[in-house]
C-alpha positions in Angstrom: -19.7 -70.1 -44.3 -21.0 -71.9 -41.6 -24.6 -73.7 -41.3 -25.5 -70.7 -39.4 -24.8 -68.1 -42.7 -25.2 -68.9 -46.0 -24.6 -66.6 -49.0 -28.2 -66.4 -50.6 -27.2 -64.0 -54.0 -24.3 -61.4 -54.6 -25.2 -58.3 -57.2 -22.7 -55.8 -58.3 -23.0 -52.8 -55.8 -24.6 -49.5 -57.5 -22.1 -46.3 -56.9 -25.2 -44.7 -56.4 -26.4 -46.9 -53.7 -28.2 -45.3 -50.8 -28.0 -46.9 -47.9 -30.7 -45.6 -45.6 -33.3 -46.0 -48.9 -32.2 -49.6 -49.3 -32.4 -50.2 -45.4 -35.9 -48.8 -45.2 -37.0 -50.8 -48.4 -35.8 -53.8 -46.6 -37.8 -53.1 -43.3 -41.0 -52.5 -45.3 -40.5 -55.6 -47.1 -39.7 -57.0 -43.7 -43.1 -56.1 -42.2 -44.9 -57.4 -45.5 -43.7 -60.9 -45.3 -44.2 -60.9 -41.2 -47.8 -60.3 -42.4 -48.4 -62.5 -44.8 -46.2 -66.0 -43.4 -46.0 -65.2 -39.8 -42.7 -65.0 -39.3 -39.5 -63.4 -40.4 -36.7 -64.9 -41.8 -33.4 -63.3 -40.6 -31.0 -61.9 -43.2 -27.9 -59.4 -43.7 -26.7 -57.7 -46.0 -23.4 -57.4 -46.8 -21.9 -54.0 -48.8 -18.5 -54.7 -50.3 -16.5 -52.3 -52.6 -18.0 -54.1 -55.6 -21.1 -56.4 -54.3 -24.3 -56.2 -52.4 -24.6 -59.5 -50.8 -27.3 -60.9 -49.0 -27.1 -64.1 -46.4 -29.7 -66.2 -45.1 -29.3 -66.5 -41.2 -30.8 -69.8 -39.7 -30.6 -70.4 -35.8 -33.3 -71.4 -33.5 -31.9 -70.1 -30.4 -29.5 -67.6 -28.6 -27.0 -70.0 -29.3 -27.3 -70.6 -32.8 -27.9 -66.5 -32.9 -24.4 -65.5 -31.8 -23.0 -68.1 -34.0 -24.9 -66.7 -37.1 -23.9 -62.9 -36.1 -20.3 -64.3 -35.3 -20.5 -65.8 -38.8 -21.6 -62.9 -40.6 -19.1 -60.4 -38.7 -16.8 -62.6 -40.0 -17.4 -62.8 -43.5 -18.1 -58.8 -43.2 -14.3 -58.7 -42.2 -13.4 -60.8 -45.1 -15.3 -59.4 -47.7 -13.6 -55.5 -46.4 -17.4 -54.5 -46.3 -18.1 -50.7 -46.1 -21.4 -51.7 -44.2 -23.5 -54.6 -42.8 -27.2 -54.3 -42.5 -28.7 -56.9 -40.3 -33.0 -57.8 -40.0 -34.6 -60.0 -37.5 -37.0 -60.2 -35.3 -36.2 -59.9 -31.7 -37.6 -59.0 -28.3 -38.3 -55.4 -27.2 -38.2 -53.5 -24.6 -39.4 -49.7 -24.1 -36.9 -47.2 -22.5 -34.9 -49.6 -20.9 -33.5 -48.0 -18.1 -29.8 -48.5 -17.1 -29.9 -50.9 -14.4 -32.4 -52.8 -16.5 -29.5 -53.2 -19.6 -26.9 -53.9 -16.7 -28.8 -56.9 -15.7 -29.3 -58.1 -19.2 -28.3 -61.2 -20.3 -29.4 -63.1 -23.9 -33.0 -64.4 -23.5 -33.9 -61.9 -20.6 -36.6 -60.2 -22.8 -38.2 -63.3 -24.3 -38.4 -64.8 -20.3 -40.1 -61.7 -19.4 -42.8 -61.8 -22.0 -41.5 -58.8 -24.0 -43.1 -57.5 -27.2 -41.8 -58.7 -30.0 -40.3 -56.2 -32.9 -38.7 -56.1 -36.3 -34.6 -55.2 -35.5 -32.7 -53.4 -38.5 -29.2 -52.5 -38.0 -27.1 -50.3 -40.4 -23.4 -50.4 -39.4 -20.2 -49.7 -40.5 -16.6 -48.6 -40.1 -16.9 -45.3 -41.0 -20.4 -44.7 -39.9 -22.5 -44.2 -37.1 -24.6 -47.2 -36.3 -28.2 -46.5 -37.1 -30.7 -49.1 -35.5 -35.0 -49.0 -36.6 -37.1 -50.9 -34.0 -40.5 -51.8 -34.6 -42.2 -53.3 -32.5 -45.5 -55.6 -32.9 -47.8 -57.8 -31.7 -49.7 -60.7 -33.1 -53.6 -61.4 -33.1 -55.4 -63.9 -34.7 -56.1 -62.3 -37.8 -53.1 -59.8 -38.3 -49.9 -58.6 -36.8 -50.5 -54.8 -35.7 -46.9 -52.9 -36.0 -46.6 -50.4 -33.3 -44.8 -46.9 -34.0 -41.2 -47.2 -35.4 -38.6 -45.9 -33.1 -34.9 -45.0 -34.5 -31.4 -44.7 -32.6 -27.9 -43.6 -33.7 -24.7 -44.4 -32.1 -25.9 -47.8 -29.8 -23.2 -50.7 -29.5 -25.2 -54.1 -30.8 -24.4 -56.9 -28.6 -25.2 -59.3 -31.7 -22.8 -58.1 -33.9 -19.2 -58.4 -31.2 -15.9 -57.6 -33.1 -17.6 -55.9 -36.0 -16.1 -52.5 -36.0 -18.5 -49.2 -36.2 -17.3 -45.4 -36.6 -18.4 -42.6 -35.0 -18.5 -40.8 -38.4 -22.7 -39.6 -39.1 -24.3 -41.9 -41.5 -26.5 -40.2 -44.0 -30.1 -40.2 -42.3 
């Protein structure tokens, strides 16, 4: 693995692992960490046939982010992972219209001063991609979280090469 994606730990996978429940607990922990420390450490979880693997992702810019996610996709493919869960902070645009999306480029939202959000994705070959975004604003004293927004079936640009299916996830 590269400097951008490092295996932090791995544990045997429970046969009854509920991806949605695990992902939502991860999201709550991310909100607590962001509130307490003012930053969010990007992570990815691979659900393999036998293990739950946690990867720490490190990047400082769009190029590094692309490299980190390329590495995690390669790790997921090599491990024959059934699912990939990612959690990181991102920039967020409410209700982007098709013209906006068509003209998108990496870093565009940051340049435009878009709101920040926590972005959680759950994807895999046998499931439709599920994404949860929680916008937030920083103040001097705290971080204020906005309403959680969920979507399904979206293509996740930073997971290029990761095969996702059309079957419904258990939500």
